[in-house]
C-alpha positions in Angstrom: 0.0 -0.2 0.1 1.3 3.4 -0.5 1.1 6.5 1.5 -2.2 8.3 1.0 -0.9 11.2 2.6 -1.4 14.5 0.6 -0.2 18.1 0.8 -3.3 20.3 1.7 -3.6 23.6 -0.2 -5.1 26.0 2.3 -6.8 29.2 0.9 -7.8 32.3 2.8 -11.6 33.1 3.3 -11.8 35.8 6.0 -9.3 37.9 7.8 -10.0 40.1 10.8 -8.2 42.9 12.5 -7.9 43.7 16.2 -9.6 41.1 18.5 -10.0 37.3 17.3 -13.4 37.0 18.6 -15.1 37.3 15.0 -12.6 35.1 13.6 -12.9 32.5 16.4 -16.6 32.4 15.9 -16.4 31.9 12.1 -14.0 29.1 12.8 -16.4 27.3 15.3 -19.2 27.7 13.1 -17.4 26.3 10.0 -16.0 23.3 12.2 -19.6 22.5 13.4 -20.6 22.1 9.8 -17.6 19.5 9.2 -15.3 22.1 7.3 -11.4 21.7 8.4 -10.4 25.1 9.5 -7.0 26.7 10.8 -6.8 30.0 12.1 -3.4 31.9 11.8 -2.4 35.1 13.6 0.2 37.6 13.0 1.1 41.1 14.2 1.5 43.9 11.9 2.9 47.6 12.5 -0.4 49.4 11.3 -3.4 47.1 12.0 -2.1 45.4 15.3 -3.0 41.7 15.1 -4.4 40.4 11.9 -6.5 36.8 12.2 -6.6 34.7 8.9 -9.3 32.1 8.6 -8.1 29.1 6.0 -9.9 26.3 4.6 -8.6 23.2 2.4 -9.1 24.4 -1.4 -11.3 21.4 -1.8 -14.0 22.9 1.0 -13.4 26.5 -0.1 -16.7 26.9 -2.2 -18.6 25.3 0.6 -17.1 27.1 3.4 -17.6 30.7 1.5 -21.4 29.8 1.6 -21.8 28.5 5.0 -19.5 31.5 6.0 -21.9 34.1 4.1 -25.0 32.6 5.7 -23.5 32.8 9.2 -22.5 36.5 8.6 -26.1 37.2 7.5 -27.5 35.8 10.8 -25.3 38.4 12.6 -26.9 41.1 11.1 
């Protein structure tokens, strides 16, 4: 049997600036819907902290649709 390991191509679907609350809520929502998610953070000189929400390329369209629905419920 060969190794079935594959590299995952991650794509960014959301960025937040400041506090991580919104990015974390989006992450939790997508994970509950079965989407693999990773949340990255970095510090910038101008914006402070930037939080980047990424999903596998194969789940990008589904994740974007779910995230759009989730954001509409917050309005």
